[in-house]
N, C-alpha and C positions, 0 to 999 in steps of 0.2 A: 626546725633546728635553730637554736639560739646563735646569734652572731657575736663576735667579740668586738665589733665596731663600737666605739664609745661616742657616737655622734647622734644616734637615732633612738636610743632607749629612753623610756620614760623615767622621770625622777621620782623615786619612792617617797612616800609621805614621811615626815619625821616620826621616829618611834615615840610612842606615847609614854614609855618608861625607859628612858636611856639608861644603858648599863655603864657603870663607871668602874675603873680599876683603882682600887685604893690600897695603900700600904697598911698592914696590920701588924701588930706586935705579939699576937697570940703565939704560944709555942707549937712547934711541929709535933703532932700527935702520932704515936706509933701506929703502924698499919694495922696491927692486930686489934687495936681498940675500936676499929670500924666494923669488925667482923665477929658475928657470933654464929657459930655453925648451926645452932638449933633454930635460928630465926630466919635464915635466908633460904630462898628457894633455889633449886639447881639452875646452873647455867644452861641455856638451851641454844644450840648452834644450828643454823639453817644454811644449806649450801655447801658445795664442795668445789673449790675451797670455801672456807667459811665466808659468808656474806652478811647475814643478819644474825645478831647475837642478842639474846635477852639475858641480861645479868642483874636480876632484881637486887637492889640494895647494895650493890658492889661498889667499892672504891675503885676508880679507874685512874691509871697512870699512863700518860702518853710521853714517849721519849723520841726525840728527833733523830736526825742523821748521825751515824757513828763513824762511818768511813774508816773502818779498820783499826780503830784505836781502842784496844781492849782495856787499857788503864782507865781512859775517860769513860768508857761504857760501864765499867764496874763502879766508878765513882758515882755516876748518875743513878745507877740502880741502888746503890747503898744509900744515897741521899733520899731516894724515894721510899726507902723502907722495905724493899723487896729482895735484897741480897745481903747476905751475911758479911760482916766486915772482918771476918777471921781468916779470909783466904780460902775457905772451904767451898765457896760458891753455892751456898745453901739458900733455898727460897725462904724468906722471912715475911712475906706479904700476906700470909693467911689466904683469905678469900679475895684478895685484890685481883683485878684484871689489868694486866700490863699490855700495852699496845706500843710497838715499835714502828715508826713511820717510814721505814725504808732507807735506802742508801747506806747499807752496811758495807758494801763493797767499794773498792777503789780508794786511793789516796792514803792507804795505811797498810800495815803488814800483817795484821791479825784477823783477817776477815773470817776465815772458816772457824777460828776459835770463837769469835762472837756468835756466829750462827749456831755453833755447838753449845755454847753457854745458854742461849735463849731456848734451844730445844730441851736442854736439861732442866731449866727452870720451869718450862711448861709441864714437863712430866711431874716435877715436884709440886707445882701449883695445883694441878688437877687433883692430886691426892689430898690437898687441903681445902678444896672447894673453890679455888681460884683458877686463873687461866693466863696464858701468854699468847698474844696474837702478833703477827707481823704483816705489814703490807709491803709489797714490792715497790721500789722506786726506780727512776730512770737508769741508775747505775747497775741495778740488778738486770734490767732488760738489755742494756748495753752489752754486758758480759755474756748473756745467753746468745746475743747476736754475733759474738766474737769481736766486739769493739773493745780492745784492751788499752786505749790511749791513756787512761788515767790509772792504770795499775801500778802500784809501788813495786819496786824490785823485790823487796822482801815478801810481798804477796805472792809473786811467782815462786819464790823459794818455798813458801808455806804450801803451795799446791804440790810441789815436787815431794816435800816431806810427807804430806798427807797421803799421797798415792802409795808411797813406799810403806807408810804405817799401815795402810789398808790391806797390804799383802798378808799381814798376820791374821786377818779376820775372815778371809775367804768371803763368804757371802753374807756375813752378819753385819749388814750396813748399819742397822740401828745401834747396835753395841759400839761399833767403831766410831760413828758420828757423834754420839753422845759423849763418848769417852775422850774425844780429841782435846776438849778443854783442859783435861787433867794432865795431858802430856805434852801439849803443844810447845810450852816454854822449854821443856827439856830438849825437845827435838831441835829447837831454834839454837839453844846453847851448844849442842853437840855439833851442829852444822857450822856455826861460826868458829868453833875451836878446831875444826878439821883443817889439816895442812893443804887440802885442796880447795879451800874457800878463799876466793880472791875478791869477794864482794861483787858489786854490780858489773865489774869489768870482765868476769869469767864468762866468755861468750858461750862456751859449751853448757855451762850451768844455766845461762839465760835461755838457751834454745830448749833445754829440758823443761824449764819453768813454763814456757809458752805452750809446749806440747801438752804438759800435764794440765794446765789451766783449760786448754781447749777441750781435752777429754772430759774434764769435770763439769764444765759449764755449757758445752754444746747442747742443743735441744736433745733431750733423752739422756744426757749425761747425769751422773749421780747427784751432783750439786744443783743442776738445773731442775731435776725432779724434786729436790728438796725445796727449792724456791717455788716450784709449781704448786706446793701445798698452801701457799699464802695468797691472799687476795690482792687486788689493786684498789678495791674500794671495800671498806668494812663499816657496817652500821651497828653500833653497840648502844642499846636503849635508844635515847633520843639524839645521839651524837653520831656524826659521820666522819670517818677517818680515811685519808688518802694522801699520797705523797705530794702531788702537785696542786690539784684542785678539781673539783667536780663541777661540771656545767650542766645547764638544763638539757642539752641534747645527749649528754652521756646518760642522764636518768631516763630520757625517752627511749634510748637504745636498750637500756636494761643493764643494771649493774651486775646482776647474777650472770647474765649472758657474757658480759665483758670478762668477768673473773673466770668463767669456764673457758672462754676462748684463749685467754692468756695462758691459763694452766695447761690446756691441750698443746699449745704451741711449744711451751717450755718442755713438756714431756716428749715432744717429738711425734705426737700422734697425727695420723694422716688418714684421710678417707680414700685416697687412691695412691698412685705412685708419685703424685706431686707432693713436694714438701709442704708442710703447713705454712700458711702465710702469717706474717707478723700482724697481730690485730692492730690496725692503724689507729682506730678511735681511742684506744687505751694507751698505746705506746709510742706513737709517732706523731710528730707535728707539734707546733707551739701551743696548741689548745687540747692536746691529749691529757689523759688523767695524770700521767707521771711527769709531764714536762710543763704544764700550765703554771704560770707565775702571776696570773691576773690578781689573785687576792693577797699574795705574799710580798709584792713589790712595795718599795718605799712610797707610802701614801703622801709624803710631803712634796713629791715632785708632781703630783697630779692637781689639775684644776678642780674646782668645786663640782662642775658639771660632770667631770670624769669620775670623781669619787661617788656622786650620786648614781651614776650609770652602773658602776661596778657593784655598788650596794644592791641595785635593783636586780642584776644578774644573780647575785648571791642569794638574795631572798627568794627569787623564783626557784632556784635550785633547792634550797632547804625546804620550801613548801612542797615541791614535787616529790621529794624523797621522805617527807615527814619527819624532818629533824629540826632541832632547836639551834644547833651550831655545828660548825665544821672544824676539824683539826688537820693542819697540813704541815709538811716539812719542806725540803727542796731548796729554799732560798734562805741562806744564812741571815739572821736578824742581829745586826750589830748591837741593838739595844737589849737583846735577850728575848726570851719568851714573851709574846705580846698579843693582844687582840686588836682587831680593827672592825670597822663597819658595825658599831654598836655591839661589839663583842660577839658578832655572829661568826667570826672566823678567828681561830687561834693559830699562830705561827710558832712552831716549836723547834725549828732548826736553829740552833745558836752557833753552829760552826765549831763544836767542841773538839773535834779531832785535831790532832797536831798537823794533820795534812790539809786542814782548812784554816780556821782562825785560832785554834788552840785556846778557845775561850772556856770559862768556867762552866761546867755542867749545870743545866737547869731542866726541870721537868714540869709538866702540867698535871695537876691533880684535880679530879672531878668527883665530888661527893654530894649526893642528894641534889644534883643539879646546880651545885655551886662549884665554880672553877677557881683555882688559885695556882699561882707559880711558886714553886719551891726552888730555892737557890741557896748556895753556900756563900756567906760573905767573906770579907778579907780576914775576919777573925776566926775563920774556920767554923763558924756556927751558921745554923740555918735561919733564913728569913723568908718571909712570904708576902705575896701581894694577892689580894682576893677580889674577885669580881662579884658584882651584885647577882643575886640568885636568879636563875633562869626559871620563868613561870610559863 
């Protein structure tokens, strides 16, 4: 099992071909231009929840933490070329593979709406030869545990509205959940216009919200079971995606095993009368998959020997899992989406939610093993930064 102590690890040799991040001026190309249905092989998914994905020739888009901000989420997806800009929430990505890196929950009021949007887009994407994947972050697991410390008051209200809305659908969860994105704004407006709405100071309303959220997110609850369909570690082609960071001992434990254990816990499955235990290696502790910040912290505060030792851990992990690079969220990057350690790690959490930094959305695009950052500049136009090709 690898240790996180940065005093005894070997220093990796310098890379023979350092990868550099350079600014380019080429235009942002439509997602559909990357995809021709006749030429691409089908996407093959292994594991339940999905763990290994073969997506030959696909354009991959990675989006970081969204934290309940539906407007910013839509902005990021539109900028990535996978969501229509006409307000109809239509998939425009063709055969693109979209990956959201977790932390949809907490700090914002439209969490269920974002989950619904991503599910709707996945259904539409599959019909076009694409796909949408999510990985769970620490805020998803916290809510399944019943830790509501970072829940926005409006998110409690959304849970109350959603449960009331569900009454009209009886047992048709799929139709209700996918359809929530189309009606959530209307429910919010009606609620705020109600004479009984006193905002966050309505104690009875607040209690109803906590109860509703507990029922939805408890292990075995409908939204916990929805989250259980997503991995904590996902490998797509030669790239690995997770919320916090993968370490050598995680790989040795088995990423499909971790995904299965987390999924079973979220679904409330048990082998006896004892409640299922929280999978510690994936969800608890500073070095767990969803909490790890080893790769995403500010590299400028580290000494050279520490940088070399973190790089060594990262390269050992990538070699063990057979990946060229890793993509993580979790830690807001004030400088925007960036890569570290010879671009072996990409950090894509830019704190775009108004509940975090309210920064401009940015996304990572991977095409033919070339990675670039897509962002909107001050003139509301797109610009990009591109990394040297991965070989």
